[in-house]
LOMAR-559366 format. One record per atom (N, C-alpha, C): residue in one letter; z, x, y negated. Coordinates in steps of 0.001 Angstrom, whole numbers, plus 500000, padded with zeros to 6 digits. Atoms other than C-alpha are relative to their C-alpha. Last residue first. Example, Ala and Ser with C-alpha at 12.3 -4.5 7.8 and 13.67 -1.06 7.14 Angstrom:
2
s499940499180501190 s507140513670501060 s500730499230498910 a500000500890501190 a507800512300504500 a500000500900498800 
// end
This chain:
320
s498294500025499597 s501440491382479560 s500676501783499350 s499425500556500622 s497878490558477498 s502039500188500219 a500224499560500677 a495627492584479221 a501189499441498700 l499164498911500165 l497087491963482453 l499663500538498841 k498242500339500190 k496577488176481863 k499907501249499978 t499138500163501446 t493019488894480407 t501672499426499739 a500184498590500868 a492180491055483417 a500201499262498532 v499041498629500033 v493273488654485798 v499999500976499175 v498476500826500432 v491647485192484501 v500925501258500422 k499600500133501348 k488527487418484147 k501053499502499593 a499441498521500692 a488574488402487643 a500418500045499021 a498854499727499511 a488865484385489017 a500372501566499581 t499055500999500133 t485990483286487496 t501628501055499862 e499744499932500955 e484053486297488328 e501057499401499290 a498723499232499842 a485084485736491947 a500035500436498391 k498167499866499878 k484024482215491445 k500358501188500212 a499847500853501319 a480389483224489780 a501328499697500364 c499281499515501213 c480579485484492465 c499702499426498688 p498918499744499690 p480675483006495485 p500290501388498744 d500350498463500731 d477306481294493863 d501703500639500418 q498947499332500792 q477771477716495647 q499758501450500276 a499911501048500856 a475001475585497390 a500984500683498956 a501384499518500378 a474379477852500369 a499686499288498662 d500653500899500765 d478074477390501030 d498469500299498842 p500470500188501758 p479168480118503111 p499664498604499886 p501151499532500155 p481262479218506675 p499200499962498746 t500272499769498643 t483991480732505492 t499755498426500766 r499985501169499767 r484037480917501400 r499568500019501883 e500784500028498752 e484748484118500172 e500247498652500765 f500194501860500019 f486211485236496366 f498793499858501509 s501211500981499368 s486809488663495482 s500576498834500386 v500752501482500220 v488710490611492836 v499154499477500821 n501290500569499629 n489665494365492949 n500426498198500548 i499977501577499340 i491734496051490531 i499072499261501105 n501154501602499609 n491838499309490405 n500766498916500395 e499084500995499216 e494750502222489086 e498869499066499871 s499633501085500629 s492503505497488962 s500607498964500479 r499274501384499306 r491949508959490458 r500166498916498575 n501096500375500013 n489664512241488939 n500491498469500934 g500749499780498712 g492524513988489442 g499067499264500161 t500093499342499708 t494753512104486340 t498992500563501235 l498996498632499565 l495155508750486111 l499179501251500056 g500292498068498993 g493087506508484521 g501131500212500128 r499562498586500948 r494199502688483559 r499893501037500845 h499081500841500928 h492806498929484975 h500256501480499328 i498919498961499974 i489573500444486547 i500782499288498541 w499524499105501152 w487610497603487683 w501041500827499865 e498823498806499934 e486475496030491089 e499584500715498287 i500149499566501461 i484619492645491288 i501168501145499914 q499202499460500874 q483718491500494874 q499973500535498827 c500230499393501283 c481790488492496367 c501015501300499702 k498658499143500882 k482338488230500186 k499260500356498892 n499302501250500505 n479687486604502188 n500783499886499334 p501185500475501442 p477924489958502600 p500222498723499234 s499912501266500240 s481504491199504514 s498682499438498691 i499079500341499051 i480710494805506008 i499924498130500310 t500983500225498504 t477335495432504506 t501122499422500861 s500051498965499045 s479351494961501242 s499069499646500742 k499654500674498169 k479087492599498187 k499225501087501050 f500692499601499846 f479014493978494257 f500315498801502002 k500190501697498849 k480084493260491269 k499237500468501133 v501492499894499099 v481089496292489139 v500212499258500863 a499550500841498739 a483518495960486266 a498901500186500778 n500903499923498809 n482030497786482956 n500660499857501528 k501443500738499938 k482934495491480034 k499716500848501264 v500413499845498406 v486949495392480653 v498480499878499796 k499643498788499816 k488158495821476705 k499677500370501586 d500199499174500690 d486651492892475532 d500007501302500158 t499286499925500650 t486700491038478760 t499533500827498926 l499303501119499794 l485075490448481913 l500865499777498592 q498011499875501201 q482470492399481218 q500705498859500551 v499221500994500617 v479931492830484287 v500928500163499131 t499021499691500817 t477922496025485796 t500366498321499228 t500466500276501818 t475766495467488751 t501021500059499515 p499071500903500769 p476594497106492307 p499106499696498469 n500919500115501407 n473941498775494353 n500282498681499422 y500185501460499782 y476185498589497704 y498883499304498742 s500587500440499086 s475919502224498423 s499553498699500003 k501616500066500508 k477164502859494591 k499197499878501253 t500992501365499719 t480493501097495310 t498495500382499978 t499644500365498355 t482778504387495740 t498862499057500343 s500822498501499146 s480599505763492308 s500858499896501513 a501429499754500534 a481367502617489882 a499520501263501006 p500983500807499309 p484280502066491695 p498678500217499680 d500575500870501210 d486015505170489893 d499168498915501085 f501112499703500806 f488239506444492768 f499513499145499027 d501119499619499361 d491607505172494130 d498858500474499244 i500351498930501079 i494856503875493395 i498715500419500555 t499848498472499080 t495350500732494424 t499785500690499107 y499741498975501287 y495944496732492974 y500094501170501291 k499163499150499136 k494607493655495520 k499799501521498913 v499785498955501246 v493385490272494579 v501114501165500267 s498341498487499630 s492447488225496967 s499639500556498799 i500202498869500897 i490555484187496240 i501333501639500461 y499064499610500616 y490155481931499348 y499401501171498943 t500416498815501028 t488207479511501145 t501339500732499364 n500821498907499819 n488356477857504239 n499701500805498836 r501325500371499134 r491131475485503482 r499340501321500388 t500329501431499754 t492388476631500301 t499051499806501306 t500860500141499137 t493945480459499917 t499872498050500098 y499375501638500293 y495148482327497428 y499063499067500566 r501021501024499764 r495264485866498945 r500398498444499902 c499616501079499711 c497423488726498114 c498916498829499743 g500703501148499872 g497553492441498317 g500153498414499826 r501322500171501177 r499456495055497009 r499368499122500162 i499816500130501037 i502918494020498978 i499067500681498880 d499189499274499694 d500941493217502019 d500810499805498551 d500184499249498715 d498482490755502768 d501099501192500365 p499890498627500271 p500739488496500696 p499268500308501347 e499462499207499111 e499799484718501051 e499739501335499772 k499983497943500031 k499705482609498331 k500436500422501370 k498540499362499880 k499098478581499055 k499104501576499891 v499767498919498519 v496408476980497295 v501186500675500664 p498718499249499657 p495754473341496102 p499963501328500741 g499230500660499568 g491978472747495964 g501483500306499878 g500475501508499715 g488553473442494913 g500971499496500601 t500105500177498558 t488904477559495227 t499272498450500539 v501146499000499190 v488312478096491953 v499633499846501121 d501123500554500382 d489981475037490300 d498902500919500641 g499634501273499444 g493074475655492390 g498587499778499678 s500149499827498882 s493131479201491202 s499865499178501229 t501462499297499684 t493042478453488067 t499640500241501401 k500716500593500530 k495843475639488293 k498351500574499884 d500258501064498842 d498198477533490182 d498489499822499827 d499342501643500296 d497992480408487767 d499305499432500711 i500816500956500755 i496431484177488500 i500949498819500267 a501279499960500752 a497838487127488961 a499612499011499478 a499427500614501626 a501495486470490025 a498434500540499365 c500212501830499966 c500644486989493736 c500266499093498964 p501276501096499681 p499532490278493380 p499790498705499862 d500281500984499019 d503261491299492159 d498119499393499853 l500459501506500347 l503386494120489301 l499738499275501569 k498920501010499632 k505557496972490281 k499323498942499652 v499291499448499134 v502831499905490165 v501070499111500369 l499863501508499243 l500222498008488129 l501158500356501181 s500066500160498891 s501068500212485209 s500119499199500818 g501259500110500015 g500992499782481240 g499665500043501708 p500431500644500633 p504306501475480592 p498513499636500594 t501706498897500328 t505116503845483434 t499560498462499311 d500982501201500435 d508810502964484741 d499164500579499161 e499077500627501338 e509857505479487039 e499059499037499347 y500895500164501185 y508407505335490684 y500985499537498608 k500644500977500941 k511515505515493029 k499177500801498879 a501319499840499525 a512326507994495657 a499296498859499583 k500631498456500695 k515890507334495419 k498372499877500872 g501062500031501129 g517569503760495127 g499187501325499999 e499330499392501013 e520318504340498094 e499004500281498534 s498871500680500159 s518964502046500492 s501054500456498450 v500208501465500777 v515401503517499726 v501105499502500185 a500852499643501701 a516357507088500454 a499960498465499793 k498822499780500482 k518499505673503688 k499846500313498737 v499412501460500129 v515294503801505297 v501463500313499052 s500623500826500663 s513293507041504727 s500772498690499568 s499788499649501469 s515969509311505956 s499015499011499280 e498925500103500473 e515983507100509262 e500388500769498814 i499526501442500313 i512262506386509352 i501574499912499829 l500719500037501153 l511397510224509125 l500413498582499955 k499659499369501488 k513936511633511350 k499554499327499277 t498076500150500387 t513237508914514249 t500019500519498665 a499460501642500291 a509640509432513819 a500953499674499662 a500374500359501729 a510073513255514398 a499515498760499264 a498468499534501023 a511725512609517479 a499375500451498667 c498698500872500411 c509201510101518660 c500834500975499046 p500431500306501430 p506191512931517908 p501028499149499836 d499486501421499853 d507514514550521194 d499661499580498591 g498236500180499778 g505578517905521360 g500444498641500131 g499559499154499107 g501813519562521337 g501595499721500151 d500408500231498533 d500166516264520592 d500418501409500515 w499700498765499709 w502004515675517143 w499664500084501543 y501300499692498789 y500961512607515365 y500526501361499991 a500328498475499676 a504241511302513615 a499374499968500918 t500955499572498751 t504387507877512061 t500362501678499777 a499708498261500048 a507531506154509792 a499161500272501285 v500625499487498651 v506650502179508836 v499931501550500144 l500820498487500136 l508053500265506172 l500253501008501381 g499252499112499065 g507887496574507329 g499722501209498910 h500483498860500719 h506452493335505858 h500894501151500782 d499347499044499274 d506480490038507895 d499621501532499798 p500717499039499766 p505281487192505422 p500912501501500848 g500160500931500844 g507919485297506408 g499019500010498798 r500800500951499102 r510068487957507598 r499397498874499280 s500020501611500480 s511116490778505623 s499138499513501272 t499254500121501199 t511799494405505790 t500181498795499460 i500467500459500537 i511270495311509341 i501073499510498483 a499010500565500601 a511548499107509874 a499923498528499503 t499939501132501168 t508792500130511841 t501611499283499763 y498886500767499905 y508694503480514036 y500023498982498592 s499657500705501269 s505750504984515001 s501052499321500019 c499063500792499619 c504687507636517465 c500273499318498914 g499459500443501184 g501558509301517696 g501324499068500774 t499478498765500604 t499723511581520410 t501085499743498678 s500269498404499344 s498760509452523518 s500729501334499056 t501524499648500180 t500000506470521151 t500043501318501186 r500381498855499727 r503503504774520763 r498300499967500495 t501816499871499522 t504644502008518623 t499686501002500403 e500727499076499347 e508854501361518561 e498205499824500066 y500742500093498880 y510843498592516707 y498683501210499945 v501072499352500241 v513414498295514106 v499130500064501286 g500084499965499172 g515905495672512274 g498533501129500888 l501509500777499775 l516816496678509485 l499812499994501390 g499819501533499995 g520941496973508940 g498344499801500196 g499344500679501350 g520621500782508271 g499789498416499815 v500263499233500539 v518325501326511376 v500207499707498736 t500255500209501492 t518468498465514108 t500300501689499418 r499636498503500641 r517593498914517655 r499851499184498112 a498813499268499606 a516723496055520094 a500805500876499395 v500164498709499814 v514355493815518305 v501240500410500698 q498893498974499827 q513499490408518267 q500039501028500549 k499322500902500119 k510500488310516894 k501159500629500251 p499589500760498893 p508181491249517819 p501418499110499018 a498953499511499626 a505947492359515226 a501034498666500528 s499368500317499172 s502256491396515494 s501642500843500106 i500441501285499152 i500859491590512401 i500194499238501131 l499346500200498183 l503381493173510431 l499334499524500548 d500145501131499807 d501641494143506305 d499860499978501434 s501118500161499638 s502997497321504640 s500379498958501126 g500185501620500340 g505734497272502495 g498623499494500871 v498921500959500527 v505715501135502501 v499572498754499363 k500202500805500790 k503895503638504598 k500980498924499965 v499546501298500637 v504601506366505489 v499168499453499278 l500537501308500842 l502874509035507697 l501115499034499601 l499466500960499667 l503696512486509564 l499364499287498941 r500399500610501675 r501145515015510636 r501086498581499616 i499365501363499894 i502579517374513037 i499638499418498642 d499851501313501150 d499555520149513077 d500939499224500679 k500695500833499821 k500029523355515943 k500363498736498723 g500394500769501316 g501514526133515335 g499134498999499732 s501354500108499555 s502802526339518967 s499079500346498687 q499858499309498692 q506382527511518337 q498009500142500485 p499337498225500068 p507016527179514170 p499306500900501456 d499053499585499419 d504973523545514775 d500246501259499917 s500239499497498762 s502950523080511676 s500996500524500526 v498930498867499973 v503654520975508448 v499798500434501416 s500157498867498550 s501499518082507516 s500898501405500087 y499479498563500374 y502029515186504983 y500162501126501307 s499697498930499200 s501445511374504696 s499970501587499288 c499970498671500947 c501647508942501645 c499774500833501267 e500236499257498756 e501132505262501478 e500127501628500187 s498883500289499154 s502528502603498982 s499703500932501279 y498788499852500591 y500573503210495883 y500788500259501262 g499366501378500910 g497157503919497232 g501478500263499574 r501165501423500067 r496604506499499447 r500492498848499879 r499613501431499905 r498648509418498900 r498725499306500020 d500998500960499739 d498181512826500799 d500494498509499345 p500090501550499474 p501173515129500222 p498884499353499589 v499650501419501356 v500490518625499011 v499739499153500870 g499952501146499925 g500514521910501189 g500368499201499036 s501309501266500735 s499108524925500020 s500285498910499975 p500277499782500902 p502143527135502015 p499338499439498527 k501657499271500490 k502184524988504412 k500394500447499056 k500884500512500578 k505968523651505560 k498892500782499448 k500127498807501289 k507328524908508824 k498780499343499145 g501126499116499534 g507815521638511282 g500657501385498581 i500838500405498568 i510525519222511760 i499476501131500059 g499309499710498610 g513310520247509677 g499196499653501290 s499808498826499477 s510981521562506987 s500855499901500965 v501034499266499336 v509478518131506757 v500543501228500130 l500557500416498747 l513117516543506014 l498682500912500541 d498837499519498770 d514455519191503902 d499593499259501235 d500234498432499865 d511108519225501157 d501544500236501592 a498598498697500722 a511870515324501330 a499612501075500523 l500215498748499060 l508654513130502490 l500570501267499544 l499214500228498677 l510162509828500964 l499948501080500785 g498448499550500734 g509137510916497308 g500179499503501581 c499511498578499782 c505804510659498834 c500711500308500050 p499070499443498674 p506661506759499258 p499443501770500617 d500916499056499979 d507195506305495996 d499882500233501263 v499560498961499216 v509391503149495808 v498944500672499962 a499127498373500804 a509266500885493109 a500166500994500758 r500809499907500932 r506744497564495276 r500410501732498678 l501017498939499722 l509745498132497349 l498675500583499652 a499407498710499839 a511938496310495350 a499317501310500507 d499732499518501678 d509900493601494225 d500629501331500487 d500909499073500216 d509213493432498254 d499724500396498116 n500616500383500226 n512730493128499196 n498436500083499729 f501362499436499052 f513890496468500818 f499483498126500235 s500643498793500097 s516840496864498601 s498487500198500370 g501650499934500838 g517925493594497901 g499338501095500192 a499555500484501487 a521264494127500253 a498168499832499877 a501494500710500493 a520228496271503680 a499669499691498452 k500048501326500703 k523739497671503710 k498802499935499902 v499662500020501658 v524004501146505511 v499245498477500155 t499525498360500765 t525226502684509368 t499765499084498311 t500447500345501313 t524572499056511366 t500208501238499177 k499162500058501092 k524369500753514792 k499547499723498302 n499677501127499984 n522121500230517458 n500799499532498968 t498751500188499273 t520696503653516951 t500070498669499966 v500180501293500332 v517466505646516323 v501072499303500881 t500933500916499227 t518820508971516971 t499468499065499613 k499562501014499744 k520865511597514585 k498821499286500823 g499527499950498752 g520246515055514500 g500507499459500734 l501206500323498888 l518302514945511666 l500432500273501357 d499798499701498539 d521380514272509616 d498604499904500738 v500371500859499037 v519748513774506235 v500325500802500684 p499524499951498869 p520663515287502657 p499837499299501344 g498590498721499851 g519205513763499707 g500128500319501736 a499301500426499313 a515443511881499808 a501303500801499923 c499976500163499172 c513133512613496826 c501053499884501023 a499223499288499011 a513473512391493361 a499561499470501479 a497966499988499925 a511024510083491864 a500194500899500554 l498977500181498543 l507116510613491126 l501167500338500289 t498987499132500321 t505899510054487664 t500484500040501642 l499614501162499382 l502536507714487750 l501310501027500639 v500334501091500459 v501302509962484900 v500442498861501040 v499933500408501685 v502490513083484922 v500166498478499668 a498530500423500288 a502646513059488994 a500197499804498208 a499861501458500028 a498990512903488727 a501299499128499786 a499784500499502079 a499181516607487584 a500130498301500280 p498968500196500768 p500215516927491582 p500073499733498664 l499804499113500369 l496756515705492745 l501737500350499090 v499743500258500839 v496719512211494485 v500203501581499226 r499300498994500535 r494390512743497299 r500416500371498685 a499959499203501144 a492734509293498417 a501081501347499663 s499075499458499789 s492040507904501955 s499630501256497894 r500404498864500097 r489433505487501718 r501369500712499375 l498681499226500308 l490007502149503554 l499508501321499274 v499900498677499217 v486764500494504557 v500672500633499341 d500030500104498591 d486433496942503491 d500455500889500484 h500970500398499309 h487178497892499782 h500345499599501745 m500286499145499089 m490325498653497673 m498324499078501042 
// end
């Protein structure tokens, strides 16, 4: 995934390949966010468990129908593995209410103390002029969370966001809304396990610290140098990187058409991206490996470093 995120709509046919699990069951939509612990969080919310959660499965039919009127041709919009949105219309004003779920998000400024809980998880609220988010903190150090957001300029978005966070936490704790096991998929893999310690240290020039960006990305960091590994669902990188004038590089005997490029936003970072597994709807499971040193070293080729790391990732995944 590049510096500028691109929203990707995975059409229903893609569910045949990355099977969408059953949606959450009936939820009391009249409940509000409360201090009371109602569900034991247990291990359902660690990073490994959250990688198995299909966010579009958290936008259950009974939930969106309770918030607004479903659109006849409405289809959830998937962005990567862990983010999904869906729009309904307010029956009274006809204005859209957009619902968004993010699973395993990197929480940049999560408060250390929270006054509310949902299902045993600490929850905090964030508001904008037309939106409201409730974030359930699922892990600390790094801080990751389940984020439920509603955008509605014709009413109270926090009422919709409250229903969404409660039903989402409940569904995850009950083991619902899961991706099915799919051989060869990246969906349940930990990007911090993509490169062994020796290789990452050789590339960066010293012992590395593994720092998850979220549950789909990881940085292998040594002082002012890092390797990044990201897994996502997106379009063919040969098309999406065209404006950066990419070149083709062969990583293994099976990965012959990876693209190598530097973006205008991060010209000192060299990125290599390739299709790991094709999906329907012109989408694919992609891998992005990058290398960057700050400040850059004129005597060092960041693309040679990125290519070394990418070959290790591609080789390991081919044998797994």
